[in-house]
Backbone as JSON Lines, residues from 0, in Angstrom:
{"i":0,"aa":"M","n":[0.85,-1.18,0.0],"ca":[0.0,0.0,0.0],"c":[0.89,1.24,0.0]}
{"i":1,"aa":"T","n":[0.61,2.15,-0.88],"ca":[1.37,3.39,-0.9],"c":[0.8,4.34,0.15]}
{"i":2,"aa":"E","n":[1.61,5.27,0.59],"ca":[1.18,6.21,1.61],"c":[-0.02,7.03,1.14]}
{"i":3,"aa":"S","n":[-0.07,7.33,-0.16],"ca":[-1.17,8.15,-0.67],"c":[-2.49,7.39,-0.68]}
{"i":4,"aa":"A","n":[-2.45,6.07,-0.6],"ca":[-3.67,5.27,-0.6],"c":[-4.14,4.92,0.81]}
{"i":5,"aa":"R","n":[-3.48,5.45,1.8],"ca":[-3.79,5.11,3.18],"c":[-5.23,5.48,3.53]}
{"i":6,"aa":"E","n":[-5.93,4.53,4.15],"ca":[-7.34,4.76,4.47],"c":[-7.65,4.65,5.94]}
{"i":7,"aa":"G","n":[-6.64,4.45,6.76],"ca":[-6.92,4.33,8.19],"c":[-5.7,3.95,8.98]}
{"i":8,"aa":"I","n":[-5.97,3.45,10.18],"ca":[-4.92,3.11,11.14],"c":[-5.22,1.73,11.7]}
{"i":9,"aa":"D","n":[-4.19,0.9,11.82],"ca":[-4.28,-0.4,12.46],"c":[-3.13,-0.53,13.44]}
{"i":10,"aa":"I","n":[-3.45,-0.78,14.7],"ca":[-2.43,-0.94,15.74],"c":[-2.84,-2.14,16.61]}
{"i":11,"aa":"T","n":[-1.89,-3.01,16.87],"ca":[-2.12,-4.12,17.79],"c":[-1.12,-4.02,18.93]}
{"i":12,"aa":"R","n":[-1.62,-4.15,20.14],"ca":[-0.77,-4.11,21.33],"c":[-1.13,-5.28,22.24]}
{"i":13,"aa":"I","n":[-0.13,-5.84,22.88],"ca":[-0.34,-6.8,23.96],"c":[-0.17,-6.02,25.26]}
{"i":14,"aa":"L","n":[-1.22,-6.01,26.07],"ca":[-1.23,-5.22,27.29],"c":[-1.15,-6.13,28.5]}
{"i":15,"aa":"D","n":[-0.36,-5.75,29.46],"ca":[-0.13,-6.53,30.67],"c":[-1.22,-6.22,31.7]}
{"i":16,"aa":"A","n":[-2.45,-6.6,31.35],"ca":[-3.6,-6.37,32.22],"c":[-4.74,-7.27,31.75]}
{"i":17,"aa":"P","n":[-5.61,-7.67,32.67],"ca":[-6.78,-8.46,32.27],"c":[-7.71,-7.65,31.36]}
{"i":18,"aa":"R","n":[-8.43,-8.37,30.51],"ca":[-9.31,-7.72,29.53],"c":[-10.32,-6.78,30.18]}
{"i":19,"aa":"K","n":[-10.92,-7.18,31.3],"ca":[-11.92,-6.34,31.97],"c":[-11.3,-4.99,32.36]}
{"i":20,"aa":"Q","n":[-10.07,-5.02,32.84],"ca":[-9.39,-3.8,33.25],"c":[-9.11,-2.9,32.04]}
{"i":21,"aa":"V","n":[-8.72,-3.48,30.92],"ca":[-8.47,-2.7,29.71],"c":[-9.78,-2.08,29.21]}
{"i":22,"aa":"F","n":[-10.86,-2.87,29.24],"ca":[-12.16,-2.35,28.82],"c":[-12.56,-1.16,29.69]}
{"i":23,"aa":"E","n":[-12.36,-1.29,31.0],"ca":[-12.69,-0.18,31.9],"c":[-11.83,1.05,31.61]}
{"i":24,"aa":"A","n":[-10.59,0.85,31.18],"ca":[-9.72,1.98,30.83],"c":[-10.26,2.73,29.61]}
{"i":25,"aa":"W","n":[-11.01,2.04,28.77],"ca":[-11.63,2.67,27.59],"c":[-13.0,3.28,27.89]}
{"i":26,"aa":"T","n":[-13.66,2.85,28.98],"ca":[-15.07,3.19,29.15],"c":[-15.4,3.91,30.46]}
{"i":27,"aa":"T","n":[-14.43,4.19,31.27],"ca":[-14.65,4.86,32.55],"c":[-13.87,6.17,32.56]}
{"i":28,"aa":"P","n":[-14.55,7.31,32.73],"ca":[-13.86,8.6,32.64],"c":[-12.59,8.7,33.5]}
{"i":29,"aa":"E","n":[-12.66,8.22,34.75],"ca":[-11.49,8.37,35.62],"c":[-10.31,7.5,35.19]}
{"i":30,"aa":"H","n":[-10.54,6.5,34.36],"ca":[-9.45,5.69,33.81],"c":[-9.08,6.14,32.39]}
{"i":31,"aa":"F","n":[-10.03,6.71,31.66],"ca":[-9.8,7.14,30.28],"c":[-9.02,8.45,30.22]}
{"i":32,"aa":"A","n":[-9.4,9.41,31.06],"ca":[-8.78,10.74,31.03],"c":[-7.26,10.71,31.25]}
{"i":33,"aa":"P","n":[-6.73,9.86,32.15],"ca":[-5.28,9.89,32.38],"c":[-4.43,9.43,31.19]}
{"i":34,"aa":"W","n":[-4.99,8.63,30.28],"ca":[-4.15,8.14,29.18],"c":[-4.51,8.73,27.82]}
{"i":35,"aa":"Y","n":[-5.78,9.09,27.61],"ca":[-6.14,9.67,26.31],"c":[-5.52,11.06,26.25]}
{"i":36,"aa":"G","n":[-4.75,11.28,25.24],"ca":[-4.03,12.54,25.12],"c":[-2.54,12.39,25.36]}
{"i":37,"aa":"G","n":[-2.1,11.17,25.73],"ca":[-0.67,10.96,25.96],"c":[-0.19,11.81,27.12]}
{"i":38,"aa":"D","n":[0.78,12.67,26.84],"ca":[1.35,13.53,27.88],"c":[0.51,14.79,28.13]}
{"i":39,"aa":"A","n":[-0.47,15.05,27.27],"ca":[-1.32,16.23,27.43],"c":[-2.35,15.98,28.54]}
{"i":40,"aa":"E","n":[-2.88,17.05,29.07],"ca":[-3.87,16.95,30.14],"c":[-5.28,16.79,29.57]}
{"i":41,"aa":"V","n":[-6.03,15.87,30.17],"ca":[-7.46,15.73,29.88],"c":[-8.17,15.86,31.22]}
{"i":42,"aa":"P","n":[-8.66,17.07,31.54],"ca":[-9.32,17.26,32.83],"c":[-10.55,16.36,32.96]}
{"i":43,"aa":"L","n":[-10.67,15.69,34.09],"ca":[-11.77,14.75,34.29],"c":[-13.12,15.43,34.14]}
{"i":44,"aa":"D","n":[-13.22,16.69,34.54],"ca":[-14.5,17.39,34.41],"c":[-14.82,17.78,32.97]}
{"i":45,"aa":"R","n":[-13.91,17.49,32.04],"ca":[-14.15,17.76,30.62],"c":[-14.36,16.46,29.84]}
{"i":46,"aa":"V","n":[-14.61,15.35,30.56],"ca":[-14.85,14.04,29.95],"c":[-16.29,13.62,30.23]}
{"i":47,"aa":"S","n":[-17.0,13.22,29.19],"ca":[-18.36,12.71,29.32],"c":[-18.46,11.42,28.52]}
{"i":48,"aa":"M","n":[-18.99,10.36,29.14],"ca":[-19.09,9.07,28.47],"c":[-20.42,8.4,28.82]}
{"i":49,"aa":"D","n":[-21.27,8.24,27.82],"ca":[-22.52,7.5,27.96],"c":[-22.32,6.2,27.17]}
{"i":50,"aa":"V","n":[-21.69,5.22,27.81],"ca":[-21.19,4.03,27.14],"c":[-22.32,3.02,26.91]}
{"i":51,"aa":"R","n":[-23.04,3.25,25.82],"ca":[-24.11,2.36,25.34],"c":[-24.32,2.68,23.87]}
{"i":52,"aa":"P","n":[-24.83,1.74,23.09],"ca":[-25.09,2.06,21.68],"c":[-25.99,3.28,21.56]}
{"i":53,"aa":"G","n":[-25.54,4.27,20.79],"ca":[-26.27,5.52,20.64],"c":[-25.87,6.59,21.64]}
{"i":54,"aa":"G","n":[-25.1,6.21,22.66],"ca":[-24.65,7.17,23.67],"c":[-23.5,8.01,23.15]}
{"i":55,"aa":"A","n":[-23.42,9.22,23.64],"ca":[-22.37,10.16,23.2],"c":[-21.19,10.14,24.15]}
{"i":56,"aa":"W","n":[-20.04,10.51,23.62],"ca":[-18.84,10.71,24.44],"c":[-18.19,12.01,23.98]}
{"i":57,"aa":"S","n":[-17.46,12.64,24.88],"ca":[-16.7,13.83,24.51],"c":[-15.6,14.04,25.54]}
{"i":58,"aa":"L","n":[-14.58,14.75,25.11],"ca":[-13.5,15.15,26.01],"c":[-12.74,16.3,25.38]}
{"i":59,"aa":"V","n":[-11.93,16.95,26.21],"ca":[-11.1,18.04,25.74],"c":[-9.67,17.77,26.2]}
{"i":60,"aa":"I","n":[-8.76,17.78,25.23],"ca":[-7.33,17.69,25.54],"c":[-6.83,19.11,25.68]}
{"i":61,"aa":"V","n":[-6.14,19.38,26.77],"ca":[-5.62,20.72,27.04],"c":[-4.1,20.7,26.93]}
{"i":62,"aa":"V","n":[-3.6,21.5,26.01],"ca":[-2.16,21.69,25.89],"c":[-1.91,23.18,26.06]}
{"i":63,"aa":"P","n":[-0.72,23.58,26.47],"ca":[-0.48,25.01,26.69],"c":[-0.91,25.86,25.49]}
{"i":64,"aa":"G","n":[-1.82,26.76,25.75],"ca":[-2.25,27.7,24.72],"c":[-3.42,27.25,23.87]}
{"i":65,"aa":"T","n":[-3.89,26.0,24.03],"ca":[-5.01,25.57,23.19],"c":[-5.77,24.41,23.83]}
{"i":66,"aa":"E","n":[-7.0,24.25,23.37],"ca":[-7.82,23.12,23.77],"c":[-8.24,22.38,22.5]}
{"i":67,"aa":"M","n":[-8.24,21.05,22.59],"ca":[-8.62,20.23,21.44],"c":[-9.79,19.33,21.83]}
{"i":68,"aa":"P","n":[-11.01,19.72,21.43],"ca":[-12.17,18.89,21.76],"c":[-12.33,17.73,20.78]}
{"i":69,"aa":"F","n":[-12.74,16.59,21.32],"ca":[-13.07,15.4,20.53],"c":[-14.43,14.9,20.99]}
{"i":70,"aa":"H","n":[-15.18,14.29,20.08],"ca":[-16.47,13.74,20.46],"c":[-16.9,12.66,19.47]}
{"i":71,"aa":"G","n":[-17.93,11.94,19.84],"ca":[-18.46,10.91,18.98],"c":[-19.63,10.2,19.62]}
{"i":72,"aa":"V","n":[-20.02,9.09,18.99],"ca":[-21.17,8.31,19.44],"c":[-20.76,6.84,19.45]}
{"i":73,"aa":"Y","n":[-21.15,6.15,20.52],"ca":[-20.9,4.71,20.58],"c":[-21.87,4.0,19.65]}
{"i":74,"aa":"R","n":[-21.35,3.14,18.81],"ca":[-22.19,2.34,17.91],"c":[-22.41,0.93,18.44]}
{"i":75,"aa":"E","n":[-21.37,0.38,19.06],"ca":[-21.44,-0.99,19.56],"c":[-20.65,-1.06,20.86]}
{"i":76,"aa":"V","n":[-21.25,-1.69,21.87],"ca":[-20.59,-1.87,23.16],"c":[-20.85,-3.31,23.59]}
{"i":77,"aa":"V","n":[-19.81,-4.12,23.57],"ca":[-19.9,-5.52,24.0],"c":[-18.84,-5.71,25.08]}
{"i":78,"aa":"A","n":[-19.24,-5.49,26.33],"ca":[-18.29,-5.59,27.44],"c":[-17.91,-7.06,27.67]}
{"i":79,"aa":"P","n":[-16.66,-7.35,27.92],"ca":[-15.48,-6.49,27.89],"c":[-14.64,-6.68,26.63]}
{"i":80,"aa":"E","n":[-15.3,-6.99,25.51],"ca":[-14.51,-7.41,24.35],"c":[-14.48,-6.47,23.15]}
{"i":81,"aa":"R","n":[-15.44,-5.56,23.01],"ca":[-15.47,-4.78,21.77],"c":[-16.16,-3.44,21.98]}
{"i":82,"aa":"L","n":[-15.56,-2.41,21.39],"ca":[-16.15,-1.08,21.33],"c":[-16.06,-0.58,19.89]}
{"i":83,"aa":"V","n":[-17.13,0.02,19.44],"ca":[-17.12,0.71,18.14],"c":[-17.73,2.08,18.39]}
{"i":84,"aa":"F","n":[-17.0,3.13,17.99],"ca":[-17.51,4.48,18.2],"c":[-17.0,5.4,17.1]}
{"i":85,"aa":"T","n":[-17.71,6.5,16.93],"ca":[-17.26,7.51,15.98],"c":[-16.36,8.5,16.71]}
{"i":86,"aa":"L","n":[-15.52,9.18,15.93],"ca":[-14.53,10.11,16.46],"c":[-14.45,11.32,15.54]}
{"i":87,"aa":"K","n":[-14.65,12.49,16.14],"ca":[-14.51,13.74,15.4],"c":[-13.76,14.73,16.27]}
{"i":88,"aa":"D","n":[-13.0,15.61,15.61],"ca":[-12.4,16.72,16.34],"c":[-13.04,18.01,15.83]}
{"i":89,"aa":"A","n":[-12.58,19.13,16.34],"ca":[-13.2,20.42,16.02],"c":[-13.05,20.8,14.56]}
{"i":90,"aa":"T","n":[-12.07,20.21,13.86],"ca":[-11.86,20.57,12.45],"c":[-12.73,19.77,11.49]}
{"i":91,"aa":"A","n":[-13.41,18.73,11.98],"ca":[-14.23,17.89,11.11],"c":[-15.49,18.63,10.68]}
{"i":92,"aa":"P","n":[-15.86,18.51,9.41],"ca":[-17.11,19.13,8.96],"c":[-18.3,18.61,9.75]}
{"i":93,"aa":"A","n":[-19.26,19.48,10.02],"ca":[-20.42,19.11,10.83],"c":[-21.28,18.04,10.17]}
{"i":94,"aa":"D","n":[-21.22,17.94,8.83],"ca":[-22.11,17.02,8.12],"c":[-21.53,15.62,7.92]}
{"i":95,"aa":"I","n":[-20.43,15.28,8.58],"ca":[-19.9,13.92,8.48],"c":[-19.96,13.24,9.84]}
{"i":96,"aa":"E","n":[-20.01,11.9,9.82],"ca":[-20.01,11.14,11.07],"c":[-18.66,11.16,11.74]}
{"i":97,"aa":"G","n":[-17.62,11.33,10.96],"ca":[-16.28,11.27,11.49],"c":[-15.67,9.91,11.23]}
{"i":98,"aa":"E","n":[-14.58,9.65,11.88],"ca":[-13.89,8.37,11.76],"c":[-14.61,7.34,12.61]}
{"i":99,"aa":"T","n":[-14.5,6.07,12.22],"ca":[-15.03,4.98,13.03],"c":[-13.86,4.23,13.66]}
{"i":100,"aa":"V","n":[-13.91,4.12,14.97],"ca":[-12.87,3.42,15.73],"c":[-13.46,2.1,16.25]}
{"i":101,"aa":"T","n":[-12.71,1.03,16.04],"ca":[-13.09,-0.28,16.56],"c":[-11.95,-0.77,17.45]}
{"i":102,"aa":"V","n":[-12.29,-1.14,18.67],"ca":[-11.32,-1.67,19.62],"c":[-11.8,-3.06,20.01]}
{"i":103,"aa":"T","n":[-10.97,-4.07,19.7],"ca":[-11.29,-5.45,20.02],"c":[-10.28,-5.95,21.05]}
{"i":104,"aa":"L","n":[-10.79,-6.49,22.14],"ca":[-9.95,-6.95,23.24],"c":[-10.08,-8.47,23.36]}
{"i":105,"aa":"T","n":[-8.96,-9.17,23.31],"ca":[-8.95,-10.61,23.4],"c":[-8.16,-11.04,24.63]}
{"i":106,"aa":"D","n":[-8.8,-11.82,25.49],"ca":[-8.15,-12.35,26.69],"c":[-7.16,-13.42,26.25]}
{"i":107,"aa":"R","n":[-5.91,-13.23,26.61],"ca":[-4.87,-14.19,26.23],"c":[-4.67,-15.28,27.28]}
{"i":108,"aa":"G","n":[-5.46,-15.27,28.37],"ca":[-5.43,-16.33,29.35],"c":[-4.31,-16.25,30.36]}
{"i":109,"aa":"D","n":[-3.45,-15.26,30.29],"ca":[-2.33,-15.13,31.22],"c":[-2.31,-13.73,31.84]}
{"i":110,"aa":"K","n":[-3.5,-13.19,32.06],"ca":[-3.68,-11.82,32.57],"c":[-3.09,-10.77,31.65]}
{"i":111,"aa":"T","n":[-3.02,-11.12,30.36],"ca":[-2.67,-10.14,29.34],"c":[-3.81,-10.07,28.34]}
{"i":112,"aa":"T","n":[-3.86,-8.97,27.63],"ca":[-4.93,-8.72,26.67],"c":[-4.34,-8.25,25.36]}
{"i":113,"aa":"E","n":[-4.82,-8.83,24.28],"ca":[-4.47,-8.31,22.95],"c":[-5.5,-7.25,22.6]}
{"i":114,"aa":"M","n":[-5.02,-6.06,22.32],"ca":[-5.88,-4.96,21.89],"c":[-5.62,-4.69,20.42]}
{"i":115,"aa":"V","n":[-6.68,-4.84,19.61],"ca":[-6.59,-4.53,18.19],"c":[-7.4,-3.26,17.97]}
{"i":116,"aa":"F","n":[-6.71,-2.23,17.53],"ca":[-7.3,-0.9,17.31],"c":[-7.36,-0.66,15.81]}
{"i":117,"aa":"R","n":[-8.5,-0.19,15.36],"ca":[-8.68,0.1,13.94],"c":[-9.45,1.41,13.81]}
{"i":118,"aa":"Q","n":[-8.94,2.32,12.99],"ca":[-9.64,3.57,12.7],"c":[-9.83,3.68,11.21]}
{"i":119,"aa":"R","n":[-11.05,3.91,10.78],"ca":[-11.38,4.05,9.37],"c":[-12.34,5.21,9.16]}
{"i":120,"aa":"G","n":[-12.46,5.63,7.94],"ca":[-13.42,6.68,7.63],"c":[-13.12,7.4,6.33]}
{"i":121,"aa":"G","n":[-11.82,7.47,5.99],"ca":[-11.45,8.15,4.76],"c":[-11.59,9.65,4.82]}
{"i":122,"aa":"N","n":[-11.69,10.19,6.03],"ca":[-11.87,11.64,6.19],"c":[-10.56,12.39,6.32]}
{"i":123,"aa":"L","n":[-9.45,11.67,6.42],"ca":[-8.15,12.29,6.64],"c":[-7.24,12.05,5.45]}
{"i":124,"aa":"T","n":[-6.29,12.93,5.27],"ca":[-5.27,12.71,4.25],"c":[-4.28,11.67,4.77]}
{"i":125,"aa":"A","n":[-3.43,11.17,3.89],"ca":[-2.41,10.2,4.31],"c":[-1.53,10.8,5.4]}
{"i":126,"aa":"E","n":[-1.19,12.07,5.27],"ca":[-0.36,12.73,6.27],"c":[-1.09,12.84,7.6]}
{"i":127,"aa":"Q","n":[-2.39,13.14,7.56],"ca":[-3.17,13.24,8.79],"c":[-3.31,11.88,9.46]}
{"i":128,"aa":"Y","n":[-3.49,10.82,8.67],"ca":[-3.54,9.48,9.26],"c":[-2.21,9.13,9.9]}
{"i":129,"aa":"A","n":[-1.11,9.47,9.27],"ca":[0.22,9.19,9.84],"c":[0.39,9.92,11.16]}
{"i":130,"aa":"A","n":[-0.02,11.18,11.21],"ca":[0.08,11.96,12.45],"c":[-0.85,11.4,13.51]}
{"i":131,"aa":"A","n":[-2.05,11.0,13.11],"ca":[-3.0,10.42,14.07],"c":[-2.48,9.1,14.61]}
{"i":132,"aa":"E","n":[-1.84,8.3,13.76],"ca":[-1.27,7.04,14.22],"c":[-0.17,7.3,15.26]}
{"i":133,"aa":"D","n":[0.67,8.28,15.01],"ca":[1.7,8.64,16.0],"c":[1.04,9.06,17.31]}
{"i":134,"aa":"G","n":[-0.04,9.8,17.21],"ca":[-0.77,10.22,18.4],"c":[-1.33,9.04,19.17]}
{"i":135,"aa":"W","n":[-1.98,8.12,18.47],"ca":[-2.52,6.94,19.12],"c":[-1.42,6.12,19.77]}
{"i":136,"aa":"E","n":[-0.28,5.97,19.11],"ca":[0.83,5.21,19.7],"c":[1.26,5.85,21.03]}
{"i":137,"aa":"A","n":[1.32,7.18,21.07],"ca":[1.66,7.87,22.32],"c":[0.56,7.67,23.37]}
{"i":138,"aa":"F","n":[-0.7,7.71,22.94],"ca":[-1.81,7.47,23.86],"c":[-1.68,6.06,24.44]}
{"i":139,"aa":"F","n":[-1.37,5.08,23.58],"ca":[-1.3,3.7,24.05],"c":[-0.09,3.47,24.95]}
{"i":140,"aa":"D","n":[0.98,4.22,24.75],"ca":[2.1,4.18,25.71],"c":[1.61,4.66,27.07]}
{"i":141,"aa":"A","n":[0.8,5.72,27.07],"ca":[0.24,6.24,28.32],"c":[-0.76,5.24,28.92]}
{"i":142,"aa":"L","n":[-1.49,4.52,28.06],"ca":[-2.41,3.48,28.54],"c":[-1.64,2.38,29.27]}
{"i":143,"aa":"V","n":[-0.51,1.96,28.72],"ca":[0.32,0.95,29.37],"c":[0.7,1.42,30.77]}
{"i":144,"aa":"N","n":[1.12,2.67,30.89],"ca":[1.48,3.24,32.2],"c":[0.29,3.29,33.14]}
{"i":145,"aa":"R","n":[-0.87,3.67,32.6],"ca":[-2.09,3.74,33.42],"c":[-2.48,2.36,33.94]}
{"i":146,"aa":"L","n":[-2.43,1.36,33.07],"ca":[-2.8,0.01,33.48],"c":[-1.87,-0.51,34.57]}
{"i":147,"aa":"A","n":[-0.6,-0.13,34.51],"ca":[0.37,-0.56,35.52],"c":[0.07,0.1,36.87]}
{"i":148,"aa":"A","n":[-0.6,1.26,36.84],"ca":[-0.85,2.03,38.06],"c":[-2.17,1.68,38.74]}
{"i":149,"aa":"I","n":[-3.05,0.95,38.02],"ca":[-4.36,0.63,38.64],"c":[-4.49,-0.83,38.98]}
């Protein structure tokens, strides 16, 4: 696949935590805020999560001098194994659903979890997908640290 044909992001991580704990890190504001955004701050009072099909989520990443709001809608919630939700930032046109994120969690039987992350939508350029992938990788590094702390 050439970079210009890029249509999304695929990341797989093996996490040193039980699947239920990883699912909670994705679906509970007090566990989600510390890792989403990587090193940036996500104030807990700026996170809202109605984790059910059709429920909305939103948060604001705060970096010095700017705020970056993100929001979307949960499409599928199968605890503790699968989440599907839409993702938009402030630059996304109002008339699009945004990107679709799918997170699949597989229990590996040894208190580790395989997390398969997929983002699709075709709303970003190849360069934007590359930057978003770098961002997600940093977020997932922070997720590893968060899981070790809880």
